[in-house]
LUMLOPA-121628 format. One record per residue (C-alpha): residue number from 1; residue in one letter; x, y, z. Coordinates in nm, 4 decimals. Layout:
BEGIN
NODE  pos  code        c1        c2        c3
NODE  NUM     A         X         Y         Z
...
end
This chain:
BEGIN
NODE  pos  code        c1        c2        c3
NODE    1     X  -11.9022   -1.4294    7.4193
NODE    2     X  -11.8332   -1.7030    7.1506
NODE    3     X  -11.9659   -1.4266    6.9159
NODE    4     X  -11.8203   -1.1148    7.0766
NODE    5     X  -11.4862   -1.2894    7.0462
NODE    6     X  -11.5258   -1.4281    6.6750
NODE    7     X  -11.6262   -1.0643    6.5579
NODE    8     X  -11.2956   -0.9589    6.6823
NODE    9     X  -11.0741   -1.0921    6.3607
NODE   10     X  -10.7416   -0.9200    6.3360
NODE   11     X  -10.6577   -0.7793    5.9898
NODE   12     X  -11.0178   -0.7138    5.8981
NODE   13     X  -10.9673   -0.3806    5.6680
NODE   14     X  -11.3625   -0.3089    5.6271
NODE   15     X  -11.4267   -0.2839    5.9916
NODE   16     X  -11.5676    0.0365    6.1256
NODE   17     X  -11.6888    0.1629    5.7711
NODE   18     X  -12.0288    0.3188    5.7317
NODE   19     X  -12.2547    0.0887    5.5406
NODE   20     X  -12.2381    0.3354    5.2100
NODE   21     X  -11.8543    0.3219    5.2365
NODE   22     X  -11.8731   -0.0499    5.2654
NODE   23     X  -12.0621   -0.1043    4.9561
NODE   24     X  -11.8405    0.0965    4.7749
NODE   25     X  -11.5365   -0.0845    4.8689
NODE   26     X  -11.3877   -0.4087    4.6834
NODE   27     X  -11.3747   -0.7068    4.9230
NODE   28     X  -11.6288   -0.5320    5.1825
NODE   29     X  -11.9529   -0.7077    5.2873
NODE   30     X  -12.2441   -0.5377    5.5324
NODE   31     X  -12.3955   -0.7946    5.7566
NODE   32     X  -12.6802   -0.6889    5.8878
NODE   33     X  -12.9742   -0.8063    6.1206
NODE   34     X  -13.3271   -0.7584    5.9689
NODE   35     X  -13.6700   -0.7901    6.0664
NODE   36     X  -13.8129   -0.8329    6.4091
NODE   37     X  -13.8013   -1.2049    6.5503
NODE   38     X  -13.8531   -1.3047    6.9145
NODE   39     X  -13.6409   -1.6085    6.8124
NODE   40     X  -13.3313   -1.4106    6.7326
NODE   41     X  -13.3602   -1.2909    7.0922
NODE   42     X  -13.3965   -1.6075    7.2333
NODE   43     X  -13.1296   -1.7935    6.9912
NODE   44     X  -12.8410   -1.5083    7.0056
NODE   45     X  -12.9293   -1.3110    7.3549
NODE   46     X  -12.7568   -0.9761    7.3335
NODE   47     X  -12.4440   -1.1120    7.1509
NODE   48     X  -12.6717   -1.0579    6.7894
NODE   49     X  -12.5335   -0.7140    6.7346
NODE   50     X  -12.1840   -0.8172    6.7743
NODE   51     X  -12.1882   -1.0314    6.4101
NODE   52     X  -12.2973   -0.7442    6.2311
NODE   53     X  -12.1288   -0.4052    6.0273
NODE   54     X  -11.8674   -0.4009    5.7787
NODE   55     X  -11.6512   -0.6697    5.7719
NODE   56     X  -11.4413   -0.8823    5.4949
NODE   57     X  -11.5653   -1.2335    5.6494
NODE   58     X  -11.6464   -1.4770    5.3829
NODE   59     X  -11.9999   -1.5472    5.3802
NODE   60     X  -11.9774   -1.9212    5.3965
NODE   61     X  -11.7694   -1.8825    5.7190
NODE   62     X  -11.9978   -1.6208    5.8389
NODE   63     X  -12.3179   -1.8605    5.8065
NODE   64     X  -12.2070   -2.1353    5.9331
NODE   65     X  -11.9061   -2.0553    6.2411
NODE   66     X  -12.0603   -1.7180    6.3194
NODE   67     X  -12.4353   -1.7821    6.3130
NODE   68     X  -12.5012   -2.1389    6.2987
NODE   69     X  -12.2657   -2.2838    6.5340
NODE   70     X  -12.3302   -2.0474    6.8116
NODE   71     X  -12.6820   -2.1117    6.7992
NODE   72     X  -12.6226   -2.4950    6.8391
NODE   73     X  -12.3591   -2.3979    7.1187
NODE   74     X  -12.6262   -2.1675    7.2861
NODE   75     X  -12.9523   -2.3540    7.2646
NODE   76     X  -12.8435   -2.7036    7.1597
NODE   77     X  -13.1536   -2.7033    6.9182
NODE   78     X  -13.2100   -2.9056    6.6534
NODE   79     X  -13.1451   -2.7350    6.2872
NODE   80     X  -13.4524   -2.8641    6.1536
NODE   81     X  -13.6508   -2.7021    6.3926
NODE   82     X  -13.8568   -2.3551    6.2440
NODE   83     X  -13.7393   -2.1741    6.5071
NODE   84     X  -13.3513   -2.2045    6.4140
NODE   85     X  -13.4183   -2.1589    6.0280
NODE   86     X  -13.6085   -1.8492    6.0923
NODE   87     X  -13.3999   -1.6920    6.3211
NODE   88     X  -13.1077   -1.7300    6.0902
NODE   89     X  -13.2921   -1.6320    5.8079
NODE   90     X  -13.2584   -1.2397    5.9727
NODE   91     X  -12.8731   -1.2490    5.9200
NODE   92     X  -12.8527   -1.0637    5.5849
NODE   93     X  -12.5146   -0.9973    5.4146
NODE   94     X  -12.4959   -0.7289    5.1272
NODE   95     X  -12.1770   -0.6942    4.8556
NODE   96     X  -12.1305   -0.3965    4.6206
NODE   97     X  -12.0407   -0.3536    4.2927
NODE   98     X  -11.7744   -0.1401    4.3785
NODE   99     X  -11.8899    0.0852    4.1267
NODE  100     X  -12.0294    0.4385    4.2235
NODE  101     X  -12.4134    0.4753    4.0962
NODE  102     X  -12.4667    0.1056    4.0229
NODE  103     X  -12.7709    0.0053    4.2857
NODE  104     X  -12.7228   -0.3869    4.2135
NODE  105     X  -12.5476   -0.5296    4.4959
NODE  106     X  -12.5184   -0.8827    4.5763
NODE  107     X  -12.7934   -0.9804    4.8748
NODE  108     X  -12.8197   -1.2853    5.0817
NODE  109     X  -12.9557   -1.4348    5.3801
NODE  110     X  -12.8429   -1.6869    5.6160
NODE  111     X  -12.9841   -2.0532    5.5556
NODE  112     X  -12.9716   -2.4022    5.6976
NODE  113     X  -12.9229   -2.6731    5.4534
NODE  114     X  -12.9755   -3.0509    5.5322
NODE  115     X  -12.8199   -3.3237    5.2791
NODE  116     X  -13.0892   -3.5381    5.1561
NODE  117     X  -12.7796   -3.8177    5.1051
NODE  118     X  -12.5843   -4.0193    5.3882
NODE  119     X  -12.5902   -3.9151    5.7211
NODE  120     X  -12.8353   -3.6102    5.6249
NODE  121     X  -12.5948   -3.3465    5.7991
NODE  122     X  -12.6922   -2.9748    5.8149
NODE  123     X  -12.4906   -2.6773    5.7624
NODE  124     X  -12.5222   -2.2964    5.7671
NODE  125     X  -12.5082   -2.1450    5.4741
NODE  126     X  -12.5958   -1.8339    5.2788
NODE  127     X  -12.8506   -1.7918    5.0475
NODE  128     X  -12.9294   -1.5688    4.7640
NODE  129     X  -13.2103   -1.3279    4.8708
NODE  130     X  -13.5873   -1.4738    4.7738
NODE  131     X  -13.6324   -1.1860    4.5858
NODE  132     X  -13.3680   -1.2070    4.3714
NODE  133     X  -13.2819   -1.6374    4.3738
NODE  134     X  -13.3175   -1.7568    4.0216
NODE  135     X  -13.5158   -2.1083    4.0495
NODE  136     X  -13.5054   -2.1811    3.6944
NODE  137     X  -13.5940   -2.4239    3.4427
NODE  138     X  -13.5049   -2.4517    3.0727
NODE  139     X  -13.7731   -2.4667    2.8020
NODE  140     X  -13.5198   -2.5932    2.5334
NODE  141     X  -13.5715   -2.7835    2.2216
NODE  142     X  -13.8822   -2.6159    2.1023
NODE  143     X  -13.7615   -2.3129    1.8512
NODE  144     X  -13.4096   -2.4922    1.8697
NODE  145     X  -13.4852   -2.8235    1.8154
NODE  146     X  -13.2379   -3.0849    1.9409
NODE  147     X  -13.2860   -3.4679    1.8142
NODE  148     X  -13.1378   -3.6040    2.1094
NODE  149     X  -13.4036   -3.4408    2.3407
NODE  150     X  -13.6987   -3.6536    2.1466
NODE  151     X  -13.9876   -3.3909    2.2128
NODE  152     X  -14.2911   -3.4709    2.0685
NODE  153     X  -14.3007   -3.4848    1.6973
NODE  154     X  -13.9369   -3.4726    1.6691
NODE  155     X  -13.8792   -3.7784    1.4919
NODE  156     X  -14.2355   -3.8937    1.3474
NODE  157     X  -14.2757   -3.5232    1.2093
NODE  158     X  -13.9933   -3.2829    1.2167
NODE  159     X  -13.6833   -3.5332    1.0931
NODE  160     X  -13.9270   -3.7707    0.9312
NODE  161     X  -13.7485   -3.9008    0.6078
NODE  162     X  -13.4664   -3.6582    0.6692
NODE  163     X  -13.0839   -3.7850    0.6276
NODE  164     X  -12.8136   -3.6340    0.8473
NODE  165     X  -12.4962   -3.4985    0.6312
NODE  166     X  -12.2089   -3.7333    0.6124
NODE  167     X  -11.9752   -3.5123    0.8563
NODE  168     X  -12.2500   -3.4304    1.1009
NODE  169     X  -12.2916   -3.6421    1.3966
NODE  170     X  -12.6230   -3.5891    1.4678
NODE  171     X  -12.9514   -3.4497    1.2645
NODE  172     X  -13.0180   -3.0809    1.3170
NODE  173     X  -13.2943   -2.8535    1.2092
NODE  174     X  -13.0693   -2.7139    0.9113
NODE  175     X  -13.1173   -3.1000    0.7742
NODE  176     X  -13.5125   -3.0393    0.7026
NODE  177     X  -13.5221   -2.8805    0.3739
NODE  178     X  -13.8683   -3.0649    0.2379
NODE  179     X  -14.1119   -2.8866    0.0425
NODE  180     X  -14.3478   -2.8939    0.3879
NODE  181     X  -14.0908   -2.7733    0.6044
NODE  182     X  -14.2863   -2.5034    0.7397
NODE  183     X  -14.5964   -2.7338    0.7917
NODE  184     X  -14.3685   -2.9828    1.0055
NODE  185     X  -14.2088   -2.7190    1.2035
NODE  186     X  -14.5740   -2.5628    1.2621
NODE  187     X  -14.6783   -2.9110    1.4176
NODE  188     X  -14.3801   -2.9517    1.6091
NODE  189     X  -14.4437   -2.6179    1.8043
NODE  190     X  -14.7878   -2.6653    1.8427
NODE  191     X  -14.7205   -2.9649    2.0249
NODE  192     X  -14.4586   -2.8599    2.2703
NODE  193     X  -14.5702   -2.5144    2.3639
NODE  194     X  -14.8676   -2.5993    2.6218
NODE  195     X  -15.0136   -2.3723    2.8792
NODE  196     X  -14.9978   -2.6530    3.1204
NODE  197     X  -14.6346   -2.6833    3.1268
NODE  198     X  -14.5788   -2.3373    3.2799
NODE  199     X  -14.8532   -2.4159    3.5292
NODE  200     X  -14.6558   -2.6810    3.6260
NODE  201     X  -14.3316   -2.5502    3.6673
NODE  202     X  -14.4628   -2.3129    3.9076
NODE  203     X  -14.6121   -2.5478    4.0977
NODE  204     X  -14.2918   -2.7316    4.1364
NODE  205     X  -14.1293   -2.4137    4.2607
NODE  206     X  -14.0031   -2.2140    3.9490
NODE  207     X  -14.0046   -1.8672    3.9149
NODE  208     X  -13.7815   -1.8058    3.5545
NODE  209     X  -13.8169   -2.0109    3.2744
NODE  210     X  -13.5244   -1.9425    2.9742
NODE  211     X  -13.6433   -1.9835    2.6474
NODE  212     X  -13.3887   -2.0806    2.3914
NODE  213     X  -13.4191   -1.8832    2.0657
NODE  214     X  -13.2684   -1.9313    1.7164
NODE  215     X  -13.1563   -1.6174    1.4968
NODE  216     X  -13.3957   -1.7410    1.2360
NODE  217     X  -13.6755   -1.6871    1.5104
NODE  218     X  -13.6051   -1.3212    1.5303
NODE  219     X  -13.4713   -1.1595    1.1988
NODE  220     X  -13.4832   -1.2331    0.8193
NODE  221     X  -13.1588   -1.1750    0.5728
NODE  222     X  -13.1859   -0.9073    0.3689
NODE  223     X  -13.2220   -0.9823   -0.0389
NODE  224     X  -13.2304   -1.3793    0.0020
NODE  225     X  -12.8998   -1.4021    0.1725
NODE  226     X  -12.7846   -1.6033    0.4535
NODE  227     X  -12.5020   -1.6104    0.7118
NODE  228     X  -12.1209   -1.6053    0.5677
NODE  229     X  -11.9692   -1.9491    0.5161
NODE  230     X  -11.8781   -2.2031    0.2914
NODE  231     X  -12.1284   -2.2721    0.0286
NODE  232     X  -12.2312   -2.6376    0.1195
NODE  233     X  -12.3062   -2.4807    0.4930
NODE  234     X  -12.4835   -2.2056    0.3503
NODE  235     X  -12.7275   -2.4192    0.1539
NODE  236     X  -12.8021   -2.5750    0.5059
NODE  237     X  -12.8419   -2.2086    0.6954
NODE  238     X  -13.1071   -2.1342    0.4007
NODE  239     X  -13.3218   -2.4234    0.4975
NODE  240     X  -13.3304   -2.2340    0.8383
NODE  241     X  -13.4687   -1.9271    0.6960
NODE  242     X  -13.6937   -2.1226    0.4310
NODE  243     X  -13.8760   -2.2848    0.7301
NODE  244     X  -14.0878   -1.9964    0.7556
NODE  245     X  -14.0138   -1.6105    0.8010
NODE  246     X  -13.9401   -1.4767    1.1353
NODE  247     X  -14.2643   -1.3004    1.1955
NODE  248     X  -14.4515   -1.5961    1.1970
NODE  249     X  -14.2602   -1.7386    1.5153
NODE  250     X  -14.3948   -1.4661    1.6836
NODE  251     X  -14.7516   -1.6227    1.7527
NODE  252     X  -14.5446   -1.8878    1.9713
NODE  253     X  -14.2872   -1.6532    2.1191
NODE  254     X  -14.6194   -1.4604    2.2369
NODE  255     X  -14.7752   -1.7793    2.3310
NODE  256     X  -14.4829   -1.8336    2.5685
NODE  257     X  -14.4955   -1.4931    2.7269
NODE  258     X  -14.8842   -1.5559    2.7478
NODE  259     X  -14.8734   -1.9014    2.9393
NODE  260     X  -14.5904   -1.7567    3.1722
NODE  261     X  -14.7485   -1.4102    3.2911
NODE  262     X  -15.0951   -1.6688    3.3721
NODE  263     X  -14.8958   -1.8927    3.5603
NODE  264     X  -14.6645   -1.6220    3.7506
NODE  265     X  -14.3494   -1.7146    3.6034
NODE  266     X  -14.0861   -1.4409    3.4067
NODE  267     X  -13.8927   -1.5464    3.1074
NODE  268     X  -13.5516   -1.5220    3.0366
NODE  269     X  -13.4695   -1.5004    2.6675
NODE  270     X  -13.2057   -1.6578    2.5240
NODE  271     X  -13.0123   -1.6221    2.1824
NODE  272     X  -12.9097   -2.0257    2.1635
NODE  273     X  -12.7896   -1.9625    1.7678
NODE  274     X  -12.5855   -1.7349    1.6097
NODE  275     X  -12.5891   -1.6507    1.2726
NODE  276     X  -12.3188   -1.8829    1.1364
NODE  277     X  -12.3135   -2.0274    1.4401
NODE  278     X  -12.1250   -1.9497    1.7848
NODE  279     X  -12.0267   -2.3317    1.7676
NODE  280     X  -12.0657   -2.6686    1.5299
NODE  281     X  -12.2985   -2.8352    1.8192
NODE  282     X  -12.6240   -2.9564    1.7117
NODE  283     X  -12.7681   -2.7085    1.9683
NODE  284     X  -12.7108   -2.4361    1.7154
NODE  285     X  -12.9760   -2.5971    1.4947
NODE  286     X  -12.7055   -2.7402    1.2843
NODE  287     X  -12.4592   -2.9806    1.3396
NODE  288     X  -12.1533   -2.8974    1.1324
NODE  289     X  -11.9717   -3.2258    1.2834
NODE  290     X  -11.7374   -3.0716    1.5387
NODE  291     X  -11.7944   -2.7989    1.7490
NODE  292     X  -11.4906   -2.5760    1.6283
NODE  293     X  -11.6699   -2.5536    1.3015
NODE  294     X  -11.7997   -2.2468    1.3596
NODE  295     X  -11.8489   -1.9134    1.1472
NODE  296     X  -11.9854   -1.6472    1.3538
NODE  297     X  -11.6767   -1.4690    1.3197
NODE  298     X  -11.7113   -1.2663    1.0262
NODE  299     X  -11.8244   -0.9183    1.0586
NODE  300     X  -12.1546   -1.0223    0.8500
NODE  301     X  -12.2618   -1.2767    1.0661
NODE  302     X  -12.1676   -1.0749    1.3988
NODE  303     X  -12.3954   -0.7840    1.2305
NODE  304     X  -12.6829   -0.9931    1.1684
NODE  305     X  -12.6284   -1.1245    1.5248
NODE  306     X  -12.6084   -0.7903    1.6699
NODE  307     X  -12.9970   -0.7411    1.4909
NODE  308     X  -13.0983   -1.0600    1.6485
NODE  309     X  -13.0624   -0.9144    1.9783
NODE  310     X  -13.1750   -0.6013    1.9366
NODE  311     X  -13.4916   -0.8103    1.8277
NODE  312     X  -13.5112   -0.9817    2.1406
NODE  313     X  -13.4588   -0.6530    2.3321
NODE  314     X  -13.7921   -0.5151    2.1628
NODE  315     X  -13.9990   -0.8405    2.2159
NODE  316     X  -13.8897   -0.8488    2.5779
NODE  317     X  -13.9694   -0.4440    2.6512
NODE  318     X  -14.3411   -0.5421    2.5059
NODE  319     X  -14.3664   -0.7784    2.7217
NODE  320     X  -14.2644   -0.5727    3.0235
NODE  321     X  -14.2200   -0.7233    3.4067
NODE  322     X  -14.2981   -1.0763    3.2465
NODE  323     X  -13.9580   -1.0378    3.0563
NODE  324     X  -13.6745   -1.0929    3.3123
NODE  325     X  -13.4055   -1.0009    3.0792
NODE  326     X  -13.2379   -1.1488    2.7510
NODE  327     X  -12.9277   -1.3862    2.7333
NODE  328     X  -12.6750   -1.2566    2.4817
NODE  329     X  -12.5680   -1.5784    2.3183
NODE  330     X  -12.5379   -1.9442    2.4382
NODE  331     X  -12.2201   -2.1400    2.5114
NODE  332     X  -11.9962   -1.9325    2.2515
NODE  333     X  -11.6761   -2.2021    2.1485
NODE  334     X  -11.5104   -2.3318    2.3229
NODE  335     X  -11.4495   -2.4499    2.6632
NODE  336     X  -11.0928   -2.4346    2.6448
NODE  337     X  -10.9788   -2.3246    2.3448
NODE  338     X  -11.0533   -1.9589    2.2331
NODE  339     X  -10.8367   -1.9511    1.8837
NODE  340     X  -11.1497   -1.9947    1.6328
NODE  341     X  -11.3462   -1.7465    1.8573
NODE  342     X  -11.1080   -1.4879    2.0604
NODE  343     X  -11.2970   -1.3559    2.3786
NODE  344     X  -11.1821   -0.9922    2.2705
NODE  345     X  -11.3561   -1.0664    1.9813
NODE  346     X  -11.7215   -1.1649    2.1854
NODE  347     X  -11.6457   -0.8630    2.4310
NODE  348     X  -11.6281   -0.6256    2.1393
NODE  349     X  -11.9916   -0.7760    1.9950
NODE  350     X  -12.1303   -0.7559    2.3580
NODE  351     X  -12.0472   -0.4082    2.3720
NODE  352     X  -12.2433   -0.3336    2.0401
NODE  353     X  -12.5429   -0.5474    2.1085
NODE  354     X  -12.5712   -0.4233    2.4407
NODE  355     X  -12.5982   -0.0722    2.3386
NODE  356     X  -12.8038   -0.1614    2.0465
NODE  357     X  -13.0794   -0.3725    2.3117
NODE  358     X  -13.0869   -0.0362    2.5628
NODE  359     X  -13.2527    0.1287    2.2773
NODE  360     X  -13.5412   -0.0430    2.3688
NODE  361     X  -13.4662   -0.1885    2.7283
NODE  362     X  -13.4411   -0.0114    3.0583
NODE  363     X  -13.1140   -0.0103    3.2276
NODE  364     X  -13.1748   -0.2250    3.5279
NODE  365     X  -13.3085   -0.5129    3.2910
NODE  366     X  -13.0532   -0.7962    3.2963
NODE  367     X  -12.8296   -0.8370    2.9678
NODE  368     X  -12.6883   -1.1793    3.0622
NODE  369     X  -12.3153   -1.2768    2.8866
NODE  370     X  -12.2851   -1.6558    2.9008
NODE  371     X  -11.9473   -1.8416    2.8790
NODE  372     X  -11.7996   -2.1628    3.0222
NODE  373     X  -11.5820   -2.1201    3.3957
NODE  374     X  -11.2842   -2.1438    3.1836
NODE  375     X  -11.3561   -1.8077    3.0638
NODE  376     X  -11.5265   -1.6897    3.3365
NODE  377     X  -11.2173   -1.7514    3.5651
NODE  378     X  -10.9100   -1.6407    3.3223
NODE  379     X  -11.1246   -1.3458    3.1134
NODE  380     X  -11.4691   -1.2190    3.2462
NODE  381     X  -11.3597   -1.1847    3.5995
NODE  382     X  -11.0904   -0.9319    3.4389
NODE  383     X  -11.3043   -0.8017    3.2248
NODE  384     X  -11.6888   -0.6425    3.3064
NODE  385     X  -11.9209   -0.3764    3.1637
NODE  386     X  -11.9961   -0.0728    3.3732
NODE  387     X  -12.3349    0.0413    3.4867
NODE  388     X  -12.2774    0.3684    3.3804
NODE  389     X  -12.2668    0.2572    3.0142
NODE  390     X  -12.4276   -0.0368    2.9891
NODE  391     X  -12.6993   -0.1150    3.2517
NODE  392     X  -12.7252   -0.3859    3.4415
NODE  393     X  -12.4938   -0.6822    3.3200
NODE  394     X  -12.5157   -1.0348    3.4387
NODE  395     X  -12.3031   -1.3102    3.3504
NODE  396     X  -12.3781   -1.6903    3.3873
NODE  397     X  -12.2092   -2.0213    3.3115
NODE  398     X  -12.2807   -2.4147    3.2326
NODE  399     X  -12.1741   -2.6742    3.4291
NODE  400     X  -12.1637   -3.0358    3.2748
NODE  401     X  -11.9545   -3.3317    3.3026
NODE  402     X  -11.9525   -3.5918    3.0554
NODE  403     X  -11.7334   -3.8746    3.1955
NODE  404     X  -11.6350   -4.1723    2.9680
NODE  405     X  -11.8078   -4.4162    3.2709
NODE  406     X  -12.1097   -4.3126    3.4246
NODE  407     X  -12.0516   -4.1665    3.7675
NODE  408     X  -12.2444   -4.3605    3.9946
NODE  409     X  -12.1197   -4.2319    4.3386
NODE  410     X  -12.3027   -3.9783    4.4943
NODE  411     X  -11.9905   -3.8246    4.6404
NODE  412     X  -11.7921   -3.8966    4.3469
NODE  413     X  -12.0739   -3.6974    4.1120
NODE  414     X  -11.9942   -3.3962    4.3502
NODE  415     X  -11.6595   -3.3774    4.3787
NODE  416     X  -11.6407   -3.4014    3.9852
NODE  417     X  -11.7640   -3.0316    4.0020
NODE  418     X  -11.5360   -2.9372    4.2499
NODE  419     X  -11.3070   -2.7027    4.0132
NODE  420     X  -11.6341   -2.5329    3.8488
NODE  421     X  -11.8195   -2.4334    4.1520
NODE  422     X  -11.4371   -2.2508    4.3050
NODE  423     X  -11.4295   -2.0930    3.9716
NODE  424     X  -11.8193   -1.9717    4.0575
NODE  425     X  -11.7577   -1.9042    4.4127
NODE  426     X  -11.4693   -1.7042    4.3647
NODE  427     X  -11.6468   -1.4825    4.0545
NODE  428     X  -11.9568   -1.4034    4.2788
NODE  429     X  -11.6932   -1.3030    4.6071
NODE  430     X  -11.4383   -1.1090    4.4188
NODE  431     X  -11.5753   -0.9302    4.1324
NODE  432     X  -11.8570   -0.6257    4.1132
NODE  433     X  -12.0604   -0.8388    3.8934
NODE  434     X  -12.3581   -1.1164    3.9415
NODE  435     X  -12.3530   -1.4744    3.8271
NODE  436     X  -12.5467   -1.7638    3.7906
NODE  437     X  -12.5706   -2.1051    3.6484
NODE  438     X  -12.8210   -2.1078    3.3342
NODE  439     X  -12.7603   -2.4585    3.2364
NODE  440     X  -12.7121   -2.7724    3.4362
NODE  441     X  -12.8273   -3.1457    3.4140
NODE  442     X  -12.8532   -3.4981    3.5481
NODE  443     X  -12.6819   -3.6697    3.2874
NODE  444     X  -12.4389   -3.9496    3.3011
NODE  445     X  -12.5090   -4.1641    3.6429
NODE  446     X  -12.7365   -4.4137    3.4960
NODE  447     X  -13.0206   -4.4624    3.2490
NODE  448     X  -13.2480   -4.2602    3.4811
NODE  449     X  -13.5093   -4.5629    3.4628
NODE  450     X  -13.6138   -4.7763    3.7687
NODE  451     X  -13.3640   -5.0036    3.8077
NODE  452     X  -13.1344   -4.6941    3.8014
NODE  453     X  -12.9921   -4.6674    4.1843
NODE  454     X  -12.8602   -4.3155    4.1671
NODE  455     X  -13.0219   -4.0696    4.3996
NODE  456     X  -13.0872   -3.7805    4.1528
NODE  457     X  -13.3127   -3.5918    4.3994
NODE  458     X  -13.0220   -3.5846    4.6644
NODE  459     X  -12.7805   -3.4603    4.3381
NODE  460     X  -13.0366   -3.2102    4.2427
NODE  461     X  -13.0773   -3.0759    4.6132
NODE  462     X  -12.7297   -3.0505    4.6210
NODE  463     X  -12.6731   -2.8896    4.2984
NODE  464     X  -12.9453   -2.6171    4.3875
NODE  465     X  -12.8132   -2.5188    4.7332
NODE  466     X  -12.4332   -2.4641    4.5895
NODE  467     X  -12.5115   -2.2462    4.2914
NODE  468     X  -12.7608   -2.0182    4.4956
NODE  469     X  -12.4984   -1.9723    4.7965
NODE  470     X  -12.2588   -1.8687    4.5461
NODE  471     X  -12.4414   -1.6765    4.2843
NODE  472     X  -12.8088   -1.5646    4.1810
NODE  473     X  -12.9282   -1.9690    4.1853
NODE  474     X  -12.9543   -2.1609    3.8537
NODE  475     X  -13.1608   -2.3274    3.5777
NODE  476     X  -13.1891   -2.6874    3.5409
NODE  477     X  -13.1826   -2.8438    3.1900
NODE  478     X  -13.4733   -2.9488    3.0316
NODE  479     X  -13.8405   -2.9278    3.1121
NODE  480     X  -13.8712   -3.2172    2.9450
NODE  481     X  -13.7266   -3.4830    2.7259
NODE  482     X  -13.7510   -3.8494    2.6166
NODE  483     X  -13.4724   -3.9306    2.8662
NODE  484     X  -13.5769   -3.9011    3.2729
NODE  485     X  -13.2573   -3.7253    3.3478
NODE  486     X  -13.2726   -3.4844    3.0783
NODE  487     X  -13.6402   -3.3632    3.1332
NODE  488     X  -13.6577   -3.3764    3.5036
NODE  489     X  -13.9400   -3.1149    3.5138
NODE  490     X  -14.1870   -3.3412    3.3683
NODE  491     X  -14.0559   -3.6624    3.4610
NODE  492     X  -13.9817   -3.5113    3.8103
NODE  493     X  -14.2143   -3.8205    3.9861
NODE  494     X  -13.9426   -4.0538    3.8961
NODE  495     X  -13.5626   -4.0059    3.7682
NODE  496     X  -13.4153   -4.3129    3.9012
NODE  497     X  -13.5696   -4.5035    4.2117
NODE  498     X  -13.7332   -4.1620    4.3644
NODE  499     X  -13.8800   -3.8662    4.2857
NODE  500     X  -13.6925   -3.4977    4.2456
NODE  501     X  -13.8787   -3.3113    4.5294
NODE  502     X  -13.8503   -2.9967    4.3186
NODE  503     X  -14.0910   -2.7987    4.5911
NODE  504     X  -13.8997   -2.8800    4.9116
NODE  505     X  -13.5731   -2.8221    4.7297
NODE  506     X  -13.6875   -2.4663    4.6475
NODE  507     X  -13.8176   -2.4381    5.0145
NODE  508     X  -13.9695   -2.0921    4.9630
NODE  509     X  -14.2435   -1.9969    4.6411
NODE  510     X  -14.1252   -1.6058    4.6434
NODE  511     X  -14.1749   -1.4378    4.3150
NODE  512     X  -13.8844   -1.3010    4.1436
NODE  513     X  -13.8509   -0.9284    4.1513
NODE  514     X  -13.8264   -0.7885    3.7917
end
């Protein structure tokens, strides 16, 4: 009776639509009961069908109030029992793109999440369908080394005796202009790309590895030219190209795919650095002092950037199902200011790059547009790319907080992400496009060592199950680092006082479907 009453929500404009009509109408979702399970009848009786069909219900509200709480009232079972979890998993939610002919729907199932912190309360909530959920980890700092990560060989080989320029904040790869620069890079890549890393990722329950690449790993500039920019900057850009020809990096890129295929994990290729730099941050391979110092905004640099994306597309096509997709550009400047890099300019660049990539990639291989939450909310929510013209386009964002003082209280740490999570949820519910978080981290809560009392495992558990209910999932930064909190893959056995229980957090190990 409770379920029947709950199903009669006044003002439901989607009720009585067929499944096909439901998936074509924006704001409507198809709620269904799939699979045969004796537990469903035991938990719901005959009223299970009363919470199916086409409705405009909120998925979080549906899974918790319509399903989870109804089961509790009926059988007074604990949510931690297998019967409870298995029964809820048969309730599916599908939301169409609203575009005729686009087969890529948002699909999730009802799931039970029990907090690892405090009273360990349990909730019913949607979770991305297992075959589509991204349980990812970044393999950063290899092709685009970052000083702060401190990977093996960073200081003792790659940056040995290298001085950072006066106006730079940190050492970066474009400062390595030594005669033996190529040998240094060779040693560094050999030390940091290992088969056992990929096996370890799979053991922890990850199904996608994101691999950041620089444009110099993918293309050579013609006639000894460089990306355009001031003379003192282009000299540093030339150092990137002088490390070795782009073709020489293929053996390590191939090695990544070889190890990934053998381990059973998919690869997301990411253009981490555009010619001229989409920002001046060290993560572009060339620290230019301020993030607003960028030179990607010239026709020449954007033209070469498109060629780099097309090169990625060729590699992805060659690697077939081991390649999940390609991310077109990492972290374009800036989180709140677009004067140096207008989003209209980026959209025009992406449109050309997508068409170049589709010359090599099937239209259902994801092309990923990454941007900060500010622009996901204010620009990309209203500016999409049609499936008919561009194929399957997915959006991603990065969620970081850098408080002046460490946030050591668990609830305050979670609350600091509320605004960004609302943006993620709004985009997921109210657009026809899929979205996921391609970077987040465990930074700014402590030193991550044994005397750090912050519960990183509980925070990670909360992160993952926020992201997989408001999108396709997430990709943690990073697999490894000298700092425990920045490398919770390698350091999973202890970050702070406890392990990061990745296998328990992920819960299921279904491979992602490509």
